[in-house]
C-alpha positions as CSV (number, residue, x, y, z in Angstrom):
1,M,25.1,6.3,127.2
2,T,25.0,8.5,124.0
3,E,21.6,10.1,123.3
4,S,20.0,9.3,120.0
5,I,19.0,12.0,117.5
6,S,15.3,11.5,118.4
7,D,16.1,12.3,122.1
8,L,17.8,15.5,121.1
9,L,15.0,16.8,118.8
10,P,12.8,18.4,121.5
11,G,15.7,20.4,122.8
12,L,16.7,21.5,119.3
13,R,13.2,22.5,118.5
14,R,13.0,24.7,121.7
15,M,16.2,26.4,120.4
16,G,14.5,27.0,117.0
17,M,16.6,24.5,115.2
18,G,15.2,21.8,112.9
19,Q,11.9,23.5,112.6
20,R,10.9,24.8,109.2
21,R,9.5,28.3,109.2
22,M,7.1,29.6,106.6
23,T,8.5,32.4,104.5
24,V,6.6,34.8,102.3
25,T,8.0,33.0,99.2
26,D,6.2,29.8,100.3
27,M,2.9,31.5,99.5
28,T,1.9,31.1,95.9
29,Y,-0.4,34.1,95.6
30,G,0.6,36.1,98.7
31,S,4.3,36.3,97.9
32,G,4.0,39.5,95.8
33,V,5.7,37.7,92.9
34,S,4.1,38.5,89.6
35,E,5.0,39.6,86.1
36,S,4.3,43.2,87.2
37,S,6.6,43.0,90.3
38,G,9.7,43.7,88.3
39,D,11.2,44.2,84.9
40,V,10.2,41.1,83.0
41,H,12.7,41.8,80.3
42,S,15.7,41.7,82.7
43,F,17.2,38.4,83.7
44,P,15.9,37.6,87.3
45,K,18.4,38.4,90.0
46,K,16.9,36.0,92.5
47,S,15.4,32.5,92.4
48,M,11.9,31.6,93.4
49,P,10.2,28.3,94.5
50,A,9.3,26.0,91.6
51,R,5.7,26.0,92.5
52,N,5.6,29.8,92.3
53,A,7.4,29.9,89.0
54,Y,5.0,27.3,87.6
55,Q,1.9,29.1,88.8
56,L,3.2,32.5,87.4
57,I,3.6,31.1,83.9
58,H,0.5,28.9,84.1
59,D,-1.7,31.9,85.0
60,S,-0.1,34.1,82.3
61,L,-0.8,31.5,79.6
62,K,-4.5,31.4,80.5
63,F,-4.8,34.5,78.3
64,D,-4.0,32.4,75.2
65,G,-6.8,31.2,73.0
66,D,-8.1,27.7,73.2
67,P,-6.2,25.5,70.7
68,T,-9.3,23.4,70.0
69,L,-11.2,26.5,68.9
70,N,-8.3,27.9,66.9
71,C,-9.8,27.4,63.4
72,A,-6.9,29.3,61.8
73,T,-4.2,26.7,62.5
74,F,-3.5,23.6,60.5
75,L,-1.5,22.2,63.4
76,T,-2.4,19.2,65.5
77,T,-3.9,20.2,68.8
78,W,-4.8,16.8,70.3
79,M,-3.1,13.4,70.7
80,E,-4.0,10.3,72.6
81,P,-2.7,10.0,76.2
82,E,-0.5,7.1,75.1
83,A,1.2,9.3,72.5
84,E,1.7,12.1,75.1
85,K,3.2,9.6,77.5
86,L,5.8,8.6,74.9
87,I,6.6,12.2,74.3
88,M,7.1,12.8,78.0
89,E,9.3,9.7,78.3
90,N,11.6,10.8,75.5
91,L,11.8,14.6,76.0
92,G,15.5,14.5,76.7
93,K,16.6,12.6,73.6
94,N,18.4,14.4,70.8
95,R,17.4,12.8,67.5
96,V,20.8,13.4,65.9
97,D,22.7,11.3,68.5
98,I,22.2,8.1,66.5
99,D,25.2,6.3,68.1
100,E,23.7,6.8,71.6
101,Y,20.1,6.3,70.6
102,E,20.2,3.4,68.2
103,A,16.6,2.4,68.8
104,T,15.4,5.9,68.1
105,E,17.3,5.9,64.8
106,R,15.6,2.7,63.8
107,I,12.3,4.4,64.3
108,H,13.5,7.3,62.1
109,Q,14.4,4.8,59.3
110,R,11.0,3.0,59.7
111,C,9.1,6.3,59.4
112,L,11.1,7.2,56.2
113,A,10.3,3.8,54.8
114,H,6.6,4.2,55.5
115,L,6.5,7.6,53.8
116,H,8.5,6.2,50.8
117,E,5.8,3.6,50.3
118,L,3.0,6.1,51.0
119,W,4.3,8.4,48.3
120,S,4.8,5.7,45.7
121,G,8.6,5.5,45.9
122,E,10.3,2.8,43.9
123,Q,9.8,-0.6,45.4
124,G,12.8,-2.4,46.7
125,K,14.8,0.9,47.1
126,D,15.7,2.5,50.4
127,A,14.2,5.8,51.3
128,T,16.4,8.9,50.9
129,G,15.2,11.6,53.3
130,T,15.2,12.9,56.8
131,V,13.0,14.2,59.6
132,T,12.9,18.0,59.9
133,V,11.7,20.6,62.4
134,G,8.7,21.2,60.1
135,S,7.8,21.3,56.4
136,S,9.5,24.7,56.1
137,E,12.9,23.1,56.6
138,G,11.9,20.4,54.2
139,I,10.9,22.9,51.5
140,M,14.3,24.7,51.9
141,L,16.2,21.4,51.7
142,G,14.3,20.5,48.5
143,G,15.0,23.9,47.0
144,L,18.7,23.7,47.9
145,A,19.0,20.3,46.3
146,M,17.5,21.5,43.1
147,K,19.8,24.6,43.1
148,W,22.9,22.5,43.6
149,R,21.9,20.0,40.8
150,W,21.2,22.9,38.4
151,R,24.5,24.5,39.3
152,Q,26.5,21.3,38.8
153,R,24.8,20.8,35.4
154,R,25.5,24.4,34.3
155,Q,29.1,24.3,35.4
156,A,29.6,20.9,33.6
157,E,28.3,22.6,30.5
158,G,30.6,25.6,30.9
159,K,27.7,28.0,31.4
160,D,27.0,30.8,33.8
161,A,25.4,29.6,37.1
162,S,25.1,32.9,38.9
163,R,21.4,33.7,38.3
164,P,19.2,30.8,39.5
165,N,15.5,31.3,39.7
166,I,12.6,29.2,41.0
167,V,8.9,29.4,39.9
168,F,5.9,29.1,42.2
169,G,2.4,30.5,42.6
170,A,1.7,33.8,44.4
171,N,-0.4,31.8,46.8
172,A,2.7,30.2,48.3
173,Q,3.3,30.0,52.0
174,V,6.1,32.2,53.3
175,A,8.6,29.3,53.5
176,L,8.9,29.1,49.7
177,E,9.8,32.8,49.5
178,K,12.2,32.4,52.4
179,T,14.0,29.7,50.5
180,A,14.5,32.0,47.5
181,R,15.6,35.0,49.6
182,Y,17.9,33.1,52.0
183,F,19.7,31.1,49.4
184,D,20.1,33.8,46.7
185,I,17.5,32.4,44.2
186,E,15.3,34.7,42.2
187,S,11.6,34.0,43.0
188,R,9.3,34.2,40.1
189,L,5.7,34.4,41.4
190,V,3.0,33.2,39.1
191,P,-0.1,35.5,39.3
192,V,-3.2,33.7,40.5
193,S,-6.9,34.3,39.6
194,A,-10.3,33.0,40.2
195,E,-9.9,31.0,36.9
196,S,-6.9,29.2,38.4
197,N,-8.8,28.7,41.7
198,F,-6.5,31.2,43.4
199,C,-3.4,28.9,43.0
200,L,-0.8,28.0,40.4
201,D,-1.7,28.7,36.8
202,T,0.2,26.0,35.0
203,R,0.2,27.8,31.6
204,K,1.5,31.1,33.1
205,A,4.1,29.2,35.1
206,L,5.5,27.7,31.9
207,E,6.0,31.2,30.5
208,M,8.3,32.1,33.4
209,I,10.7,29.3,32.9
210,D,14.1,29.8,31.2
211,E,17.6,28.1,31.3
212,N,18.2,29.5,34.8
213,T,15.1,27.9,36.4
214,I,16.3,25.4,39.0
215,G,12.8,23.9,39.4
216,L,9.1,24.5,40.4
217,Y,7.4,24.4,43.7
218,V,3.9,22.9,43.3
219,I,1.6,23.0,46.3
220,L,-0.6,20.1,47.3
221,G,-3.1,22.2,49.4
222,S,-3.0,26.0,49.2
223,T,-2.9,27.7,52.6
224,Y,-5.4,30.3,51.3
225,T,-8.2,28.2,49.9
226,G,-7.3,24.5,50.3
227,H,-7.1,23.7,46.6
228,Y,-4.6,21.2,45.3
229,E,-2.3,22.5,42.5
230,N,-2.2,20.1,39.5
231,V,1.1,18.3,39.7
232,E,0.4,15.9,36.9
233,E,-0.7,18.7,34.5
234,M,2.4,20.8,35.3
235,A,4.6,17.8,34.7
236,R,3.1,17.1,31.3
237,L,3.7,20.7,30.3
238,L,7.3,20.5,31.5
239,D,7.8,17.2,29.5
240,K,6.6,19.0,26.4
241,L,8.8,22.0,27.1
242,Q,11.8,19.7,27.4
243,E,11.0,18.1,24.1
244,E,10.9,21.5,22.4
245,T,13.7,23.3,24.2
246,G,15.8,20.7,26.0
247,L,15.1,22.4,29.4
248,D,14.9,19.8,32.1
249,V,13.0,21.4,35.0
250,P,12.2,19.3,38.1
251,I,9.3,19.6,40.6
252,H,9.4,19.7,44.4
253,V,5.9,19.1,45.9
254,D,5.1,21.2,48.9
255,G,2.8,18.7,50.6
256,A,2.7,20.4,54.0
257,S,-0.9,19.3,54.5
258,G,-2.0,17.4,51.4
259,A,0.8,14.8,51.4
260,F,-0.9,13.3,54.5
261,I,-4.4,13.6,53.1
262,A,-4.2,12.6,49.4
263,P,-2.7,9.1,50.0
264,F,-5.7,8.2,52.1
265,A,-8.6,10.3,50.9
266,H,-7.6,10.7,47.2
267,P,-5.5,7.6,46.3
268,D,-6.5,8.0,42.6
269,L,-4.7,11.4,42.4
270,R,-1.3,11.3,40.8
271,W,0.8,13.9,42.5
272,D,3.7,11.9,44.1
273,F,6.7,9.9,42.8
274,R,4.3,8.2,40.3
275,V,4.9,11.5,38.4
276,P,8.5,11.1,37.1
277,R,9.3,14.8,37.2
278,V,8.7,15.0,40.9
279,V,12.1,14.7,42.5
280,S,11.3,15.6,46.1
281,I,8.3,15.9,48.5
282,S,8.1,17.7,51.9
283,T,5.3,17.6,54.5
284,S,4.4,18.6,58.0
285,G,4.0,15.7,60.5
286,H,2.5,18.2,62.9
287,K,-0.4,19.0,60.5
288,F,-2.4,16.2,59.1
289,G,0.4,13.8,60.1
290,L,-1.5,14.1,63.4
291,T,1.5,14.8,65.6
292,Y,2.3,17.8,67.9
293,P,4.7,20.4,66.5
294,G,7.4,20.6,65.4
295,I,8.1,17.8,63.0
296,G,8.3,17.6,59.3
297,W,9.7,15.3,56.6
298,V,11.4,15.6,53.2
299,L,12.1,12.7,50.8
300,W,13.9,12.5,47.5
301,R,13.0,10.2,44.6
302,A,16.5,8.6,44.8
303,P,20.0,9.4,46.3
304,E,21.2,11.1,43.1
305,Y,18.7,13.9,43.6
306,L,20.3,14.8,46.9
307,P,23.8,16.2,46.0
308,D,26.7,14.9,48.0
309,G,27.8,18.4,48.8
310,L,24.8,18.9,51.0
311,T,25.8,16.0,53.2
312,F,28.2,16.3,56.1
313,E,30.0,13.6,58.1
314,L,30.8,14.0,61.7
315,S,32.3,11.9,64.4
316,Y,32.2,14.0,67.6
317,L,29.0,12.3,68.9
318,G,30.6,8.9,69.3
319,G,30.4,7.4,65.8
320,V,30.5,8.5,62.2
321,E,27.1,10.1,61.3
322,K,25.8,11.8,58.1
323,T,23.6,14.9,58.3
324,F,22.0,17.1,55.7
325,T,19.5,19.1,57.7
326,L,19.6,22.8,58.3
327,N,18.9,22.4,62.0
328,F,21.3,20.1,63.9
329,S,19.8,19.2,67.3
330,H,16.2,18.0,67.1
331,P,13.9,16.5,69.7
332,A,13.3,12.8,69.1
333,C,10.1,12.7,71.1
334,F,7.9,14.1,68.3
335,M,9.4,11.7,65.7
336,I,8.6,8.9,68.1
337,A,5.1,10.2,68.4
338,Q,4.8,10.2,64.6
339,Y,5.8,6.6,64.6
340,Y,3.2,5.9,67.2
341,Q,0.5,7.4,65.0
342,F,1.7,5.3,62.0
343,I,1.4,2.0,63.8
344,R,-1.6,3.1,65.8
345,F,-3.8,4.1,62.9
346,G,-2.3,2.4,59.8
347,R,-3.9,3.1,56.5
348,E,-7.4,2.3,57.8
349,G,-7.2,4.7,60.7
350,Y,-5.7,7.6,58.7
351,T,-8.3,7.1,56.0
352,R,-11.1,7.3,58.7
353,V,-9.6,10.5,60.1
354,M,-9.2,12.2,56.7
355,N,-12.7,11.1,55.6
356,A,-14.2,12.5,58.8
357,C,-12.3,15.8,58.3
358,L,-13.5,16.2,54.7
359,Y,-17.1,15.2,55.7
360,H,-17.3,17.9,58.4
361,A,-15.7,20.5,56.1
362,R,-18.3,19.7,53.4
363,L,-21.1,19.8,56.0
364,M,-20.0,23.3,57.1
365,S,-19.6,24.5,53.5
366,V,-23.0,23.4,52.4
367,A,-24.6,24.9,55.5
368,L,-22.9,28.3,55.1
369,E,-23.8,28.6,51.5
370,A,-27.4,27.7,52.2
371,T,-27.8,30.8,54.4
372,G,-27.4,33.2,51.5
373,A,-25.0,35.3,53.5
374,Y,-21.8,33.4,52.7
375,E,-20.2,31.8,49.7
376,C,-17.2,29.4,49.8
377,I,-14.0,30.1,47.9
378,S,-12.9,26.6,48.7
379,D,-14.4,24.0,46.4
380,M,-13.8,20.6,48.0
381,H,-17.6,20.2,48.7
382,R,-18.6,20.7,45.0
383,P,-19.0,18.0,42.4
384,R,-15.7,17.1,40.8
385,G,-14.9,19.5,38.0
386,Q,-17.2,22.3,39.3
387,Y,-15.5,25.4,40.7
388,G,-16.6,28.8,41.9
389,F,-19.8,29.9,43.6
390,S,-23.1,30.4,41.8
391,E,-26.7,29.3,42.6
392,E,-26.2,26.4,40.3
393,T,-23.0,25.1,41.9
394,R,-24.4,25.8,45.4
395,L,-27.4,23.6,44.7
396,A,-25.3,20.9,43.0
397,A,-23.0,20.8,46.0
398,A,-25.9,20.6,48.5
399,N,-27.6,17.8,46.6
400,L,-24.4,15.8,46.1
401,F,-23.7,16.1,49.8
402,A,-27.2,15.0,50.8
403,N,-27.1,12.1,48.3
404,S,-23.7,11.0,49.7
405,L,-25.2,10.5,53.1
406,S,-27.7,7.9,51.8
407,I,-24.9,5.7,50.4
408,P,-23.7,3.2,53.1
409,R,-19.9,3.1,53.2
410,S,-17.2,2.2,55.6
411,G,-15.6,5.2,57.2
412,A,-12.3,3.8,55.9
413,D,-13.5,3.8,52.2
414,P,-11.9,6.6,50.2
415,A,-14.6,6.1,47.5
416,A,-16.7,8.5,49.6
417,N,-14.6,11.3,48.2
418,Q,-14.6,10.4,44.6
419,P,-17.7,12.5,43.6
420,F,-16.2,15.6,45.1
421,N,-13.3,17.9,44.1
422,Y,-9.8,17.3,45.5
423,G,-8.8,19.6,48.3
424,L,-7.9,20.0,52.0
425,P,-10.7,20.0,54.7
426,E,-10.5,23.8,54.8
427,V,-13.5,26.1,54.5
428,A,-12.5,29.5,53.0
429,F,-15.6,31.7,52.8
430,R,-16.8,35.3,52.4
431,F,-19.9,37.4,52.2
432,T,-21.9,36.8,49.1
433,D,-22.2,39.7,46.6
434,W,-26.0,39.7,47.3
435,F,-25.4,40.1,51.0
436,I,-22.8,42.9,50.4
437,E,-25.2,44.7,48.1
438,K,-28.0,44.7,50.7
439,H,-25.6,45.5,53.6
440,P,-22.8,47.7,52.2
441,K,-21.4,48.3,55.7
442,A,-20.9,44.6,56.4
443,N,-17.4,43.9,57.5
444,Q,-15.8,40.5,57.8
445,D,-13.3,41.8,60.3
446,V,-16.2,42.5,62.6
447,I,-17.3,38.9,62.2
448,S,-13.8,37.6,63.1
449,T,-13.7,39.9,66.1
450,L,-17.2,38.9,67.3
451,M,-16.3,35.2,67.0
452,R,-13.5,35.7,69.5
453,V,-16.2,36.7,72.0
454,R,-17.4,33.1,71.7
455,G,-13.9,31.8,71.9
456,W,-13.4,31.0,68.2
457,I,-10.2,32.1,66.4
458,I,-11.1,32.7,62.7
459,P,-8.8,34.8,60.6
460,N,-10.0,37.2,57.9
461,Y,-7.3,37.8,55.3
462,P,-6.8,39.0,51.7
463,L,-6.3,36.5,49.0
464,P,-2.9,36.4,47.1
465,P,-1.6,39.4,45.0
466,D,-3.8,40.3,42.0
467,T,-6.8,38.9,43.9
468,N,-6.2,40.7,47.2
469,H,-9.3,42.9,46.8
470,L,-11.1,39.8,48.1
471,R,-10.9,38.9,51.8
472,V,-11.8,35.5,53.1
473,M,-12.3,33.8,56.5
474,R,-10.9,30.4,57.1
475,V,-11.8,27.3,59.1
476,V,-9.5,24.3,59.1
477,I,-11.3,21.2,60.1
478,K,-9.0,18.8,62.0
479,E,-9.2,15.4,63.7
480,A,-10.8,16.7,66.9
481,S,-13.7,18.4,65.0
482,S,-17.2,16.8,65.1
483,E,-20.7,17.4,63.9
484,D,-21.4,19.2,67.2
485,F,-18.3,21.4,66.6
486,V,-19.6,22.3,63.1
487,N,-23.1,23.0,64.4
488,R,-21.9,25.3,67.2
489,L,-19.5,27.1,64.8
490,V,-22.2,27.8,62.2
491,R,-24.7,28.9,64.9
492,D,-22.1,31.3,66.4
493,L,-21.2,32.6,62.9
494,M,-24.9,33.4,62.3
495,W,-25.1,35.0,65.8
496,A,-22.1,37.2,64.8
497,T,-23.7,38.1,61.5
498,Q,-26.9,39.1,63.1
499,T,-25.1,41.1,65.8
500,M,-23.1,42.9,63.2
501,L,-26.4,43.9,61.4
502,D,-27.9,45.0,64.7
503,M,-25.0,47.3,65.3
504,Q,-24.8,48.9,61.9
505,S,-26.9,51.9,63.0
506,Q,-25.0,52.5,66.2
507,T,-21.6,53.7,67.2
508,L,-19.4,51.4,69.1
509,G,-20.1,53.3,72.3
510,E,-23.8,53.1,71.8
511,A,-23.6,49.4,71.0
512,L,-21.7,48.9,74.2
513,S,-23.9,51.1,76.4
514,T,-27.3,50.2,75.0
515,P,-28.4,46.6,75.4
516,L,-29.6,45.1,72.1
517,A,-33.1,43.8,71.8
518,K,-33.2,40.2,73.0
519,N,-35.2,39.0,70.1
520,T,-32.6,40.2,67.6
521,S,-29.3,40.0,69.4
522,T,-29.8,36.5,70.4
523,S,-31.4,35.3,67.2
524,D,-29.7,32.3,65.7
525,L,-29.9,31.9,62.0
526,A,-29.0,28.2,62.0
527,N,-31.8,27.6,64.5
528,S,-34.2,29.9,62.6
529,I,-33.6,28.0,59.4
530,A,-34.2,24.7,61.2
531,R,-37.6,26.0,62.3
532,S,-38.6,26.8,58.8
533,G,-40.2,23.4,58.2
534,S,-43.6,24.9,57.8
535,I,-42.6,26.9,54.7
536,T,-44.0,25.2,51.7
537,M,-41.5,25.1,48.8
538,S,-42.7,24.5,45.2
539,D,-39.5,22.9,44.0
540,D,-38.5,19.9,46.1
541,M,-35.2,19.6,44.3
542,K,-34.1,23.0,45.7
543,H,-34.7,22.5,49.3
544,S,-34.8,18.8,50.0
545,H,-31.2,18.7,50.8
546,W,-31.9,20.8,53.9
547,Q,-33.7,17.9,55.6
548,G,-30.6,15.8,55.5
549,I,-28.2,18.5,56.4
550,L,-30.1,20.0,59.3
551,D,-30.9,16.5,60.6
552,K,-27.2,15.7,60.6
553,I,-26.3,18.8,62.6
554,G,-29.2,18.1,65.0
555,E,-31.1,21.2,64.2
556,L,-34.4,19.9,62.7
557,K,-37.3,21.0,64.8
558,D,-41.1,20.4,64.7
559,S,-42.7,21.7,61.5
560,K,-45.2,23.7,63.6
561,A,-42.5,25.8,65.2
562,Q,-42.4,29.6,64.7
563,Q,-41.1,31.2,61.5
564,P,-37.5,32.4,61.2
565,K,-36.7,35.5,63.2
566,M,-33.8,36.8,61.1
567,E,-34.9,38.5,58.0
568,L,-33.0,40.4,55.3
569,L,-34.3,43.0,52.9
570,D,-34.7,41.9,49.3
571,N,-36.2,44.4,46.8
572,G,-37.9,46.3,49.6
573,S,-39.7,43.3,51.1
574,K,-38.8,41.1,54.0
575,K,-37.6,37.7,53.0
576,S,-36.0,35.0,55.2
577,V,-32.5,33.9,54.5
578,Y,-33.9,30.4,54.1
579,E,-36.3,31.5,51.3
580,K,-33.5,33.5,49.7
581,S,-31.0,30.6,49.6
582,C,-33.5,28.1,48.4
């Protein structure tokens, strides 16, 4: 009778067969495999177990910053588990294979239709546009379309078409300059100033336009300060220019962030296809579209604004397809996640998110300015029409914010934003002139570096050319931010400010070797201000806003608590920052 395999196993095992032996590579940390075990820039000669490869990369990435605490980025850093599940289920789909993935293409068309409606496209008309890798690709496609239409018009008129130029503010994000350089277009940068809120000066832009101008980029949400550039005013000036000279200059709106904020938080603002001179709009789905990177969108007012020469037909994917993107293959999963956000949130949900972001940005702005150490270059927390920092605008912003808290409104009501300036939920801030005068060695780079000790990533950068003598720090408030987030951030900024002051009389070596006095190095300005309830102020209008603000960030303490610890010199006498700011 033939023996079964199970009968043979004991004998095979005695012979050393069929028994798995542990090898050194089975050990995750004892295998000797690490980034330092070989030349990481040479292609590996041997394979390794999947578990080891994963652990090696996983451990290496631990040295990255925490995306949640990355205040520099505009990008989405959190999505719901259901959205992440959809992403994982569709990672292998290529968006351009519309013949193979018909359902995915239907989602693509639905997203375009939603954006067409959101940006006030003509009712009853199909959307003309496409998903992109990001808003940078959308900006380039919008610029290319304007160049081709300008060239076709010039050639039809028998005129020279070899010297195209495009006009935009010096505050532009690098993608705008890339468009000009990559596609042989002269870029005409409009100088910015404090008077133009560090973004496009519409009058100066008009002076740079000539017969070779293919169009203007107008930015709905400056990367530097969060201000919206005035699309409608620029369009009115261009209308007048056309009446006087015959020059017909179109506008492309770079709505990388603002095109997903304005429709919900500022529906009264005319910036989109309601403005006839706007021919195309681009945006980032991975910013305030609330989707992981990378995904963007670009839409045109109508098909005639997208020249046929930019569209290609191909058949080698199984059916006849049209494409007019710079990048061909593109993951479908993030577009599907974008559609999830559209139907998950709807207008109500997106409005709630944008209102919350703006609320937290205003809370942080008012709190920072009240310290006396910082002023905000961003203005979205100030009463509409007031710009720039002064004691008057500071108090006006603080009182407006406090008053807005007493008005009961739904979180989905955009009317909460009407009293305030338009802008992104971005806080761009710097030391006040008063603080610099009292502490000439104060350095914002030190603050940025110290904040990294607490895990925060806050950039310190110069403003655009002609204003680059000013450096600002930036915090972008996103969906995952909260009052506790703002509270901790302000507390740590004040800790960093105090620590910098404590170190001014020491070298770096001394600062590292000599422990700082506990009562100064651990002092927390936000907490100190909160404990100042026992200070009697003569003018209730100047400090009453503090009660509401500090209560909202959970810092209001018993009025009998001790006086503020942090003190700054003012005319030779000690004066608390709270007294100075009020």
